[in-house]
C-alpha positions in Angstrom: -8.4 -62.5 3.5 -11.3 -64.2 1.9 -12.5 -63.1 -1.4 -15.8 -62.1 0.0 -14.4 -60.7 3.2 -14.5 -57.1 4.2 -11.4 -56.3 2.2 -12.8 -57.4 -1.1 -14.9 -55.7 -3.8 -15.5 -52.1 -4.1 -14.5 -51.2 -0.6 -11.1 -52.8 -1.1 -10.5 -50.8 -4.2 -11.3 -47.6 -2.3 -8.9 -48.5 0.5 -6.1 -49.2 -2.0 -6.8 -45.9 -3.7 -6.7 -43.8 -0.5 -3.0 -43.8 0.0 -2.5 -42.2 -3.5 -5.3 -39.8 -2.7 -3.7 -38.9 0.6 -0.3 -38.4 -1.0 -1.8 -36.0 -3.5 -3.5 -34.0 -0.8 -0.3 -34.0 1.2 1.7 -32.8 -1.8 -0.8 -29.9 -2.4 -0.8 -29.0 1.2 3.0 -29.0 1.4 3.2 -26.7 -1.7 0.6 -24.4 -0.2 2.5 -24.2 3.1 5.7 -23.5 1.3 4.1 -20.5 -0.5 2.7 -19.2 2.9 6.2 -19.5 4.4 7.7 -17.6 1.5 5.2 -14.8 1.9 5.7 -14.9 5.7 9.4 -14.1 5.5 8.5 -10.4 5.9 4.9 -10.3 7.0 5.1 -6.8 8.6 6.9 -5.1 5.7 4.8 -6.9 3.1 1.6 -5.8 4.7 2.9 -2.2 5.0 3.9 -2.2 1.3 0.4 -3.4 0.3 -1.2 -0.6 2.3 1.2 1.9 0.8 0.4 0.8 -2.7 -3.3 1.2 -2.1 -2.8 4.8 -0.7 -0.5 5.6 -3.6 -3.1 4.5 -6.2 -5.9 6.4 -4.4 -3.9 9.7 -4.1 -2.7 9.6 -7.6 -6.2 9.0 -8.9 -7.6 11.8 -6.7 -4.9 14.3 -7.8 -5.7 13.4 -11.5 -9.4 13.7 -11.0 -9.4 17.4 -10.0 -9.2 19.8 -13.0 -6.2 22.1 -13.5 -8.4 25.2 -12.8 -9.6 23.7 -9.5 -6.1 23.2 -8.1 -6.5 26.7 -6.7 -9.8 25.9 -5.1 -10.2 26.4 -1.4 -13.0 24.6 0.5 -13.2 27.6 2.9 -11.1 30.8 2.9 -9.2 29.6 6.0 -7.8 26.4 4.4 -5.2 25.7 1.8 -5.9 25.1 -1.9 -6.3 21.6 -3.3 -3.0 22.1 -5.0 -1.4 22.9 -1.6 -2.7 19.6 -0.2 -1.0 17.7 -3.1 2.2 19.6 -2.5 2.0 18.9 1.2 1.7 15.1 0.5 4.6 15.2 -1.8 6.8 17.1 0.6 5.9 14.8 3.5 6.9 11.8 1.4 10.3 13.3 0.7 11.0 14.2 4.3 9.9 10.9 5.8 11.3 8.6 3.1 14.6 10.4 2.9 15.0 9.8 6.7 14.2 6.1 6.4 16.7 5.8 3.5 19.3 7.6 5.5 19.4 10.5 3.1 18.7 14.3 3.4 16.6 15.1 0.4 14.7 18.3 0.5 11.1 18.8 -0.8 10.8 20.7 -4.1 7.2 21.8 -4.5 7.7 25.4 -3.4 6.2 27.7 -5.9 4.5 25.0 -7.9 0.7 25.6 -8.4 -0.3 24.0 -11.7 -1.8 20.5 -11.8 0.9 19.3 -14.2 3.7 20.4 -11.9 2.1 19.1 -8.7 1.0 15.8 -10.1 4.6 15.3 -11.4 6.0 16.2 -7.9 3.5 13.8 -6.3 4.5 11.0 -8.7 8.2 11.7 -8.1 7.7 11.6 -4.4 6.0 8.2 -4.7 8.8 7.0 -6.9 11.3 8.1 -4.3 9.3 6.4 -1.5 9.0 3.2 -3.5 12.6 2.5 -2.7 12.0 2.9 1.1 9.0 0.6 1.2 10.4 -1.9 -1.3 13.7 -2.4 0.5 12.3 -2.6 4.0 12.5 -6.0 5.6 11.1 -7.1 8.9 14.7 -7.4 10.2 15.4 -3.8 9.4 12.0 -2.5 10.5 13.1 -1.9 14.0 16.1 0.2 13.0 15.7 3.7 14.4 15.6 6.9 12.4 14.8 10.5 13.3 11.5 11.8 11.9 10.9 15.5 12.5 13.5 15.3 15.3 12.0 12.3 17.1 13.4 8.8 17.1 11.1 6.2 15.5 11.5 2.8 14.0 11.5 2.6 10.2 8.3 0.6 10.5 6.6 3.3 12.6 7.8 6.1 10.3 6.5 4.4 7.2 3.2 3.4 8.8 2.9 7.0 9.9 3.4 8.1 6.3 0.6 5.7 5.2 -1.6 7.1 7.9 -0.8 10.6 6.8 -1.6 9.7 3.2 -5.0 8.3 4.3 -5.7 11.5 6.3 -4.8 13.7 3.3 -6.9 11.6 1.0 -9.9 12.2 3.2 -9.2 16.0 3.3 -8.8 16.1 -0.5 -12.0 14.0 -1.0 -14.0 16.9 0.5 -12.5 19.3 -2.2 -13.6 16.9 -4.9 -17.1 16.5 -3.4 -17.5 20.3 -3.2 -16.7 20.4 -6.9 -19.3 17.7 -7.7 -16.7 15.0 -8.3 -16.8 11.5 -6.8 -13.5 10.5 -5.0 -11.9 7.4 -6.6 -12.5 5.2 -3.6 -16.3 6.0 -3.6 -16.8 5.0 -7.3 -19.2 2.1 -7.9 -17.3 -0.9 -9.0 -18.7 -3.1 -11.8 -20.6 -6.1 -10.7 
């Protein structure tokens, strides 16, 4: 084409530069897509594990926040103590996660009332459940197990455990509030 034609000058340089620019964009997009595919191998179990990790952090922080003396505190005379709520969470973890793992582990919080003992039991129950959540794949999520005598998929059982943890966190937050403490999830975050 002529030197002064539409393919000359600055426009021509931009046109010649575009293929390289497009290749760079294509390369970045391909790498991004590869990362998405890698994370998408197990989207159901990955999302479940993320939610479990959030509940785990919240419950451990909540159990730690209450003083040792207030582990015997009851919100009303008819309800259990704060410590009994912590024990209940730990026991539920063991029962649910042992079924998902194909084991028959028994809860061991009976008779424990001190903060140190119950926080240790709660941590141990999370450590035990880490294996159930960490090893779950989407392919194995539909395997059936018996939870409290009822057949459920592993995915349903573990989501039920997360839901139970959320419910218990809410109950226990009331105990903290009645003692003038702010639950961990309600703290102001730095700006």
